C-alpha positions, -999 to +999 in steps of 0.1 A: -174+028-349-146+050-337-140+085-350-112+085-376-083+107-365-068+134-388-034+136-370-013+114-347+018+116-325+020+080-315+022+049-336+020+012-327+040-011-349+022-043-355+053-063-364+087-075-351+124-077-359+142-054-382+112-038-398+098-028-364+131-011-356+132+005-390+098+021-385+107+032-350+138+051-362+118+072-386+088+077-363+111+088-335+129+112-359+095+128-367+089+132-330+064+104-326+060+080-296+067+044-306+048+014-293+060-022-298+040-054-294+056-087-287+049-124-287+061-146-258+093-155-277+101-118-283+097-105-247+133-092-246+138-086-283+156-055-296+124-040-311+108-041-276+138-025-259+140+003-285+104+013-282+089+039-258+065+012-246+061-025-254+030-047-248+024-085-249+000-099-275+001-136-270+020-169-274+049-173-298+030-189-327+020-161-352-017-171-351-018-163-314+001-130-315+013-111-346-018-124-366-042-118-337-061-087-346-081-085-314-050-087-292-032-060-313-062-037-310-064-042-272-027-033-271-034-002-291-062+008-267-040+002-236-011+021-249-030+051-262-018+046-297-033+069-324-020+051-355-009+015-365+018+007-389+017-030-400+052-032-415+054-061-440+042-097-436+018-108-409-013-084-412+002-059-436-021-069-464-051-078-443-082-057-454-099-068-422-071-055-401-072-021-419-109-019-414-109-028-378-082-003-371-103+024-387-134+012-368-114+015-335-106+051-343-070+045-353-052+057-384-040+027-405-006+036-421-013+018-454-037+018-483-075+018-480-090-016-471-109-016-505-076-014-524-060-042-502-090-064-508-090-057-545-053-068-549-052-093-521-064-122-542-042-129-572-072-141-593-093-110-587-062-088-591-054-102-625-090-097-636-088-061-625-055-055-642-067-071-674-097-047-674-073-018-669-052-028-699-023-042-679-006-071-697-009-103-675+006-138-676-019-162-692-033-188-669-064-201-650-082-182-622-115-201-621-137-211-592-135-248-600-106-259-579-109-297-582-077-316-591-093-328-623-102-293-636-069-278-625-050-307-644-071-300-675-063-263-673-026-270-669-027-290-702-045-262-719-020-236-707+009-258-716+038-270-694+057-258-676+031-241-654+032-223-621+009-231-593+003-201-570-016-194-538-043-169-547-043-153-513-007-147-505+029-143-516+065-147-504+069-179-524+046-198-501+020-220-519+040-218-551+053-246-572+067-249-607+056-281-626+074-292-657+056-325-664+020-337-661+028-367-639+042-342-613+011-320-613-013-335-587+013-340-560+025-304-565-010-291-565-018-309-532+014-297-516+008-261-527-028-262-515-017-274-481+010-248-477-015-220-489-041-231-463-015-231-435+001-198-445-030-178-456-061-196-443-072-201-479-064-230-502-075-212-534-049-216-562-043-201-596-023-214-625+000-194-648+022-202-677+058-205-665+079-180-684+114-195-688+143-176-673+125-142-669+137-113-648+116-104-618+111-067-621+090-046-597+079-010-598+076+010-566+046+034-567+034+059-542+000+078-540-014+104-517-050+112-508-049+143-531-048+124-564-011+124-569+005+091-580+042+086-589+065+057-596+099+055-580+116+033-607+123-004-607+140-030-586+154-062-601+146-091-578+156-119-601+180-138-579+157-161-559+156-195-542+123-214-535+106-186-554+117-161-527+139-131-533+175-132-521+192-103-539+176-071-551+190-041-569+181-008-585+182+001-613+180-030-634+206-036-661+178-050-683+155-019-681+161+009-705+148+044-698+120+038-724+110+005-708+111+021-673+087+048-685+063+023-700+063+000-669+060+030-647+030+044-666+013+010-665+018+009-627+005+044-621-026+035-642-031+004-622-029+023-589-054+049-601-078+022-612-082+009-576-081+043-558-048+035-542-032+056-514+002+049-498+032+027-507+027-002-531+046-024-555+036-039-588+055-071-597+062-081-633+079-109-652+102-094-679+108-119-708+141-120-727+124-104-757+115-073-736+078-080-731+065-079-695+035-093-677+018-084-644+020-110-616+007-093-585+006-061-565+019-059-529-002-033-510+025-026-485+061-016-480+085-042-495+115-058-478+136-044-506+125-008-502+159+002-490+175+000-524+150+026-537+157+048-507+195+046-514+192+055-550+167+084-545+180+096-511+146+094-495+128+077-466+098+057-477+086+051-441+085+089-437+065+092-469+041+066-455+036+085-422+032+118-440+007+105-464-012+089-435-012+124-419-029+137-451+001+155-466+009+158-503+037+136-517+071+152-511+084+150-547+069+152-582+076+126-609+100+150-626+120+155-594+121+118-588+134+111-623+162+137-618+172+121-585+172+086-601+194+097-630+221+108-606+215+082-578+240+056-587+233+019-579+222+000-549+222-037-540+205-055-511+210-091-499+189-110-474+210-126-447+189-157-437+191-184-411+192-212-436+217-238-449+224-236-487+241-270-485+207-285-475+186-269-502+183-237-480+167-256-451+157-230-424+177-230-392+170-219-357+190-215-325+210-189-305+233-163-321+266-164-302+284-136-320+271-109-343+289-080-360+271-060-386+293-051-416+308-016-415+305+011-441+272-001-455+236+001-442+224-030-423+188-033-412+186-059-384+174-067-349+203-089-338+226-091-308+248-117-291+224-141-275+195-134-298+173-165-303+163-173-339+128-188-335+113-214-358+080-195-357+090-166-379+106-158-412+142-169-417+155-135-427+178-121-401+191-089-417+192-069-448+226-056-461+224-026-485+254-014-505+252+019-525+278+028-551+284+053-579+276+026-604+268-012-604+304-023-603+311-001-573+280-014-555+290-050-562+325-043-548+311-027-517+286-056-512+314-082-515+334-064-489+304-060-466+297-097-467+333-105-459+331-081-430+299-096-416+301-120-387+273-142-374+281-174-354+258-198-337+232-204-364+240-215-400+234-187-425+236-180-462+263-153-458+291-172-477+266-182-504+256-146-509+292-137-512+297-163-539+266-149-558+277-113-558+312-121-569+302-146-597+312-134-632+276-137-645+262-116-617+290-090-622+281-089-658+244-083-650+235-117-665+207-126-640+173-142-642+151-162-619+172-192-630+204-177-618+209-200-587+198-232-605+221-223-634+252-213-616+248-229-582+229-262-586+224-282-555+253-306-563+278-276-560+264-265-527+270-298-509+292-296-478+329-301-484+354-315-460+369-288-438+404-278-448+436-285-429+438-249-415+403-252-401+411-285-384+443-271-369+424-240-357+397-261-341+422-282-322+440-251-309+407-234-299+393-265-282+425-272-263+429-236-253+393-236-239+399-268-221+430-255-204+414-221-196+386-238-177+410-262-159+420-240-130+435-266-107+471-262-120+492-233-132+492-229-169+529-237-171+523-271-155+495-283-177+507-311-199+541-311-182+563-342-178+597-347-161+614-352-194+595-326-215+559-316-220+540-345-234+516-345-263+479-346-257+453-358-281+424-336-291+395-355-307+366-335-321+340-333-349+344-304-373+313-295-393+301-331-385+333-349-396+355-367-371+391-353-366+420-360-343+451-339-338+479-343-311+493-311-296+527-309-278+535-276-260+567-259-273+563-226-253+535-208-235+517-199-268+533-223-292+524-260-299+535-287-323+505-303-341+506-337-356+480-358-373+479-389-395+501-375-423+510-341-412+529-318-389+527-280-382+535-255-356+508-232-342+513-200-322+486-178-306+501-144-316+474-124-298+440-128-282+412-106-272+375-113-263+362-136-290+391-129-314+425-146-320+454-141-342+468-175-350+499-184-369+498-218-385+532-225-400+542-194-419+507-182-424+488-159-400+450-161-397+424-139-379+398-160-360+365-149-345+351-175-322+325-182-295+320-211-271+288-227-259+283-255-235+286-280-263+308-266-291+331-239-305+319-219-334+345-199-353+350-180-386+382-186-405+392-173-440+356-163-448+339-196-437+320-205-405+328-237-387+314-257-357+336-279-336+325-303-309+351-316-284+348-354-282+381-361-265+365-376-234+333-388-251+325-425-248+333-443-280+304-458-299+303-496-298+314-511-330+287-529-349+259-509-334+228-505-355+229-474-377+192-468-372+186-457-408+149-465-404+145-440-375+136-407-392+143-376-373+134-339-379+160-319-399+148-287-383+128-271-355+092-268-367+056-280-364+040-311-380+012-299-403+005-331-422+009-368-416+004-390-446+009-425-432-004-446-403+012-473-381+017-506-400+012-490-434+035-501-462+055-474-479+078-472-509+111-454-512+107-416-517+070-416-505+060-385-486+055-394-449+048-361-433+052-324-436+070-301-412+064-263-413+093-241-403+098-203-408+066-201-430+077-228-454+066-265-456+091-293-459+081-328-470+100-357-454+101-389-475+108-425-468+145-434-473+136-469-484+107-493-489+092-509-458+065-506-432+058-479-406+068-495-374+060-466-351+048-430-351+063-407-325+044-375-335+009-362-344-004-333-365+002-300-346+032-313-326+063-291-323+095-309-331+131-301-324+161-308-347+170-345-344+137-353-327+124-387-336+094-387-360+088-421-375+105-455-375+104-477-406+114-513-409+129-523-442+109-545-466 
């Protein structure tokens, strides 16, 4: 066993992306040497470039790198690290990792392993909290995990029920079941996802509280017996049981309720001998009652809103507590700061498509511009690759205002100012959320998205006329720019007058055709089936164009790849592919509806059918895991499995062929 250190001047960050950069900034400000680790996919990532030293820890898949304890400890030894900060996710809540860091003579910047272990299993944590007098959601936490026993317990609890992975969080291994006939399928799906995410298929059941608020209390403890709470965060706006928007303070929490929830949280922390940053999560019912769900023994993604309201740096607190120092503020000082701290809102910018039920996306970012005048935590740059191996969150945008209305206004402006091209994101959807009248009124619960943005309203709409015109101008402009054989003034020229050229393209997947006839060097006449307009390129700089369409002027941000043009127009992102010279598809060709392809980049984790097997419409065929979430792919119609093109463990690309079915 190594000798535990009492001080450190260098810290290895066992994480990646924006949280690694976030920790580096604070550590460097405190005069510490920062050490990064990277998987193969992250060799040139920003968190590596910003560190004093960066070391490889394995292949791209998390199990081979960021979850590989042995490799991280080897990197710590090679680099001369004195402490390890786990960030959040990956090994942040691994008691084994904390213990092995201590055994290696390193300081673990986090709570004691015993506290992590005590709260790391939801079933055990709830039993501890009940013993400490903390109100808990009723449910089942027994050792009998058979389908039959779990189904009986669900009936006893009463539908709707929540199925949850006992060993993890982040919405993985979690399912809400409203009817008994749905239970077994949901149970098996949750069990599979829990096993793949946390290496444990243990589940618990809880009574589903209808339309609660998700309220969490940030606590902090030092090694000298001081424990404080830093107020609440409202994390009610969620999709797939994962947080999307967080804010502090909550409009539903009165000073009296805040004190009660804070005191309960402090008592819970004392009951397990807690040290460091932690968060207790509660469900707040409409009647004002609250129940404990779980404790996260780490820094939270949403810690930035607490920092904004209190004017503190929670990573600095973590490092100082790890150095053995006393907490910087007392409870009374914290309460005074909070009363004068205004309001903060954070949104999670994710690589996902809200129009496809928030399906994770991967690819290469062609243009990135962080919003100005707000805090944005990110690790992005032009050319950054969004890997399918890691979480879909790309950045956190944090707006701080004098009050909630001011914070909402600042956030809406920030989302309008944010630019990310190349990978579909939820930016526009987030903007819709924070400007919705119900959100502005503080009327939020965990049902907010289902209530105000059901899937039917998120379906892709046909691109507008302005977007079609802009796409035609951009594609034609790019084609002419790359055609260097003739002077610009001769391109498209005829002896009588410049003739019109046709531009065929797909815009957001829909076929379009517009004819362009040059009128002057920067002006063109645009015609299509039932329309006419004039377009003029008013000005142009690298990746930005001012385009007049008729009497309306638009600002365009754009980027070209080998295959398409991505651009942002009037607050919406578009993707256009030039098909002018593409070979036309033969009429009457088979549509191939029985050939099922992957909707995303991911890994096959389950295959439910075999070749020749008969399937019915809607039957689950296989499961693809992407960005820590599992996605079941179902048969589009009844038939028989003609061919299998994949096996369990295979990595698949978007559009990659998976299974072929012949119709019954």
